[in-house]
N, C-alpha and C positions, 0 to 999 in steps of 0.2 A: 421370535426366535427362542430356542431352548429345547427342553425335553421333559417327559413326565417325571423322570427320576430327579432332575436337577431343577426343575421349575421353569416357568416361561416368563419372558420379558413382557412389558406393557405393549399394547398394540400401537403400532406407528403407521402413519399414512405419508405417502411420498407423491409429489407432483413432478412429473417429467416435463421437459419443455416441448413446444411445438415448433419445428424448424420453419414452418411457414408463417409464423407469427410476425406481425409488423412492429412489435415492441421488444426491446431487450432490457432486462433488469439484472444487475449483478452487484455483489458486494466484494470489494477487492482490498487486499492488504498484504503485508509481508512481515516476517520477524515477529510472531506472536508469542510462541512458547506456551507454557502452562503454569498456573499458580499451584503451589503446593502448600500444606500447612506447616511445612518444615524447610529449613535451608537446603537448598540444592546448589552445589558450587558456591557462588557468592550472591546469586540473585534468584528470585522466584516468579518473575513475570506476572505480578499481581494485576497489572492493567488488562491482561488477557481476560479477566473475569468481566471487566466493564465492556470490552469490545464484543464479547459474545452476548452480553445482556442487551446491548443497543441494537445489534443486528437481529436478535430474536424479536425484539420490539418491532423492527421494520418488517420481518417476515410475517408476523402475526397480523400487521396492518395490511399487508398484501393479499392475505387470504390464499386462494388457490392460484394466484398469478404465478406463472413459471419464473424461476430465477435461479441463480447458482452463486456459490462462493468461490473466490479465487484467492489462494494463499501462496504467494510467490517466493518460497524459499525460507529457510531457517524456521522449520515447522514446530517441532517439539522441544528442540534444544536438548534431547536426551544425551547426546554425545557419548553413546555406548551403554547407557543405563536403560535397559528395556522397560523397567517399571515406569519410567518417565513417559514413554510412549503411551502406556495404559492411561496414565493421568491425563495425557493431552486428549485421547479419544473420549475419556469421560467428560472432559470440559466441552468438547465441540458436539457432543451427542445430541443436545436439543436442537442444534441447527443442521448437522450433518445427516440426521435422520429424516430431515424434511426436504432438503434440496441437495443437488449435486455439490460435492466439495472437490474443487480442482486444485492441483498443486503443480509446482515446478521445483527443481532441486536447487538447494543453496549450499554454501560452504559448510554449514553445520550438520548436513546429512551426508556429506561426501568426502571432504578433504582428508588426506593422510599422506605421510611422506612419500610412500612408493607408488602413489597413483599413476595410471599409465600416461596421461597427458600432463606433463609438467616441463615446458620448454624452458630454455635458459632464462628468458626474460621474465618468467613467472616464479622464480625461486623465492621471491619475497612475498608472493601472493598466496600460493597453495601450501598449506601447512598441516597442522594436526587438528583443525577445527571440528572435524567429524568425530573425534574421540574413538576412532578405530571402526566406526560403522561401515565405512567404504561404500555407502550407498545401498547396503543390503536391506535394512529395515524399510528404508524409504521405497525400495523397489518392490518388496513383498507386501507391504501394507496398503499400498495404493495401486490402482488399476486405471491408468489414464489412457485416452485414445492413441492410436498409432502403434507402431512396433519399434520405436527407437531403442537402441541399446548400445552399451560400450562395455568391453571386458573390464573386470576389476584389477587384473593383474595378479590375482590370488586364485584359490580354489573355489571362491565364493561364486555364486551365479552373477551373470552379467548385470550391470546397472540398467535399470529400465526408466521409462517415464521421463526422458530427457528433453525431447521436443515433439511437439504435436500441434494440431490446429483443429478447429471446429467452428461451424456457423451457429449462431443463435439469433434469430430474427434478423435485423438488418446489420449485424455486426459479425465480422470474421475475427476470431481470436486466435492468436499465435503464441505459443509458449516455447522458450528456448532455454538451453543450459549455459550458464556462464562458467561452469566448472569443468566442462569438456570442450574439445576442440570445436571452435566456430570459425576458424580462419578459412580463407578461400581454398578450395580443394578438399575440405573436410566434408564428411557425410552430412553434418548438420548445416553447414553453409549451403550445400546443394539443395537440401530440404527447404531451407528458408527462401532461397532464391526461386525455386520452382513454385513454392507455395504462394509467395507474395505475387509473382507474375501471373498466377493462375486464378486470382480472385475475381469473381464476377461482380463488379461494382454496381451493376444494376440490381442485382439480388442483395448483396451485402455492401452498401456504400461506405461503411466505416470499417477500418482495419485497426485493431488494437494488438500490439506486441508486448509481451510480458517476459521478464527475466529477473534474475536475483541481483547481481551486482550492477550498479547503475553506470550508464554511459556518461551522464552528467550529474554532478552534485557540487555544491559549494561548501560541503563538509570537509574537514581537514583530513581526508583519507589519502595520505601520500603513499601508503603501502600499495594501494590498488592502482596507482597512476599508470603503470605499464599496461595493465589490462584495459583501462579506459582508452589508452592510445590505440590499442589493437582494435577495439570496438569501433572507435571513430574511423579508423582506416578501412576496416573490412565490412562493418555492418551499416554504418551511417549512410553511405552511398546507396546501399540496397534499400534502405527505409525511405530515403528521399525520392529516389527514382520511382519507387512503387507507391508513393503517396500514403505512407503509413500516417494515420491521424493522431495516434496516441501511443506513447511508449512508456510502460509503467515498470518501475524497478523497486527492489527492496534494499537490504543490506545496511543502509544508513538508517538509523532508528529515529528518523524524523519525517515530517512531511514537508515537501518542497516542490513547487510547480514553476516550470520555466516558460518563457515565451516560445513561440514556434522557432525551432532552432536548426541551424546548419553551420557546422564548424565554429561553435561558440558565438555565432552571430544571430541576432534576432531578425527574423523575417518580418515584413510589414503585415500588420493585422487588419489593414484597410480602414483604420480609424481616420476620422477627419476627411473622408473621401479619397484617401490615398489608394494606390494600387496595392494588392495583396498577393502573397504567394503561398501555396499550400505546402507547409513544412510540418514535421512531427512536433507534437507538443510532449515534452518529457516531464514526468511526474514521479518523484521518489515517495513511496507509500510504505516505508518499513517501520511504521510508528504503532504497530498493533499491540505490543506488549513488552518487548525486551527494553529494559530501563537504562541500559548503558548507552549514553548518547555522546557521539563525538562532537568536538567543537566545530564552529564554522572556520573557514579559511581566514587566517589573520591578514592584516594589511601587508603587502609585499615589502614596504619600506620600514615596517615596525613588526617583525615576525613574532616578537615575544610580548607585545602589548595586547591586553584583553579587549581589543576592539575588532569586531568582525563585520566589515561593511557588507551590504547586500548588493552584489553587482546587478546591473540592469537586466541581465538575462534571467535572474531569479525574481519572479514576480510575487511569489508568496512562500514563505518558509516559517515553520513553527516548530517548537519542541513539545507540543501537545500530543497526547496519545489519541488514537481514534482509527477510523477506517474510511474508505471511499465508497460512494455509491454511484453507479452508472446506470443511467436511463437513456435509451435511445429509440428514436423512431426512424422512419425512412428519411426524414428531413433534418434531424438534429440529434446530436449526442451531447449529454450533459453529465459532467463528472463533478461530484460534490464531496468535500472533506467534512466528515462528522467528528466532532470532538467528544472524547470520552467523558470530559468533565461536566458536560451539560446535555449531550445527546443532540445538539444543534448543529446546523450547517455553518462552517466558518470560512470556507473558500469554495469557489465554483468556477468552472470554465465550460463554455458552450462552443461546440464545433458543428458547422453545417456540413451537409453531405458533400458540398463542393470543396471542402477542405478549409474554408475560411473560419477563423476563430473570432467569434462574436465579441467576447469580452476577455478580460484578463489584466488590463491595466498597463499596457506598454508605454502609455504616455505619463503615468505617475509612478513608475517603478514598482508597480504592484501593490501599492498601499490601497487596500479595498476598504470600503465602509462597512456599516452594519449589514448583516444578512438576516432577513426576516423569513419566516416560513408561512406562506400563504397558500392554503389548499394544496399542500404538498409540493408546491413549487417555490423555489427560493428566488429572491430578487435582492439586488443591492439598494441601499437607501440612496435617496437623491443627493445627499451630501454628507460625507463622513466628518466634515468639519462641524456641520450643524449637530449631527448625532453626538460627536465627541463632546461639544460644548453642553449639550443637554444632559449627558451623562455626569459631566462634572457638577453641574447645578443641582441635579437630583441627588448625586452622592453627597454633596454638601448638606443638603436639606435632610436627607436620611441620617447622616452622621449626627446632625444637631438633635434630631428627634431621639435617636438612640442613646445619645449621651445624656439628655434630659431624663429619659425613662430610667436609665441605668443608675443615674445620681438618686432619683427618687426611691428606687428599690433599695439602694444601699442605706438610704436614710431610714426607711421603714424598718429594714432588717435590724439596724443598730438599735432603734428604739424598742424593738421587741425582743432584743437579745438573741437574734437568729445569726447564724454564720452563713454568709452568702457564698454559694458554690456555683462555679461556672463549668458547664459540660459542653463538650464538642462532639458532634456526630458527623461522620463522613459517609 
């Protein structure tokens, strides 16, 4: 792209997907933002650099295999400053120039005091998070499938890219807006109902729904409680009835995976020969870059004590930054959490085309063992107790060796009149 007078960009190549493929690969996350060399507001989302770095590594390893990226809300955190959108697109250019970059709307792209849909029960939820953007930059800078739109209530163009769906390989992906009306009788609800009821499960055995604000979280997000109640009332029955396999959410800047859920109750995963039932697995994936992290819910009987128990329905949760990687065939879907601190897989769940969840730890409250990477396939260690003991022994030995070497170096430095300096690299 470019011109003779202004110059030309480097040549880029792009791989589109094949709808008839028997494999689906995607990289999914929310709430990334963009790093800048100077302070913007109070944060700069430095972890966004690592997120893009590791995804680019994975894309290069895939070669020409079709894949796409899914960013589910709170995209650039520009909040009315257009130059931050430019910084964001500069950040994602290495990956967005190679594969499709899909988005859905979040509170930081949309919310403002006079937004059209703000029912009485949502007064504490929808505020000024969009910084006056009113969904306009989001609508004009992206072009998603479908023709969904809602008026802004101003002279600005209608807000677009609110809800849509598409098939990629054996997975049917559905995107929704938690910032606009999703209650029964709304255009969005009618779309979701018709779309989910029309899925050909022989062609796409898996259904993945994505939206910004979570239906389930154990973070202390009391302000959003009325919204979650409405989602549970209006959307969860729709998800359960139509056998949604996976529901992915952002907004909470952490990673958290739940058991197969219905009304806060874990369904059986068929472990130990028990019967199982097909229920959606909810996962919060808002850990891609925004560094403000809410606390977990405190104990009900000690609300002011800094002890945050992990309820049984929460199988794995962490404050680590990163992204998720989805790989699916006609038989099985695997979702893995990759941590930015080392680029390795730290959590994984597998779902069969039947809806059965193969693993996830419902018998041990989600305490998983070490995860090893073998031929690009992750597997859990045979015993996290053995692994943990080995780490302790190895750590003690390494500490002894490092202490001995450090002491020897200090002694030599003193004898030679040197001053020992310690440097740290990140």
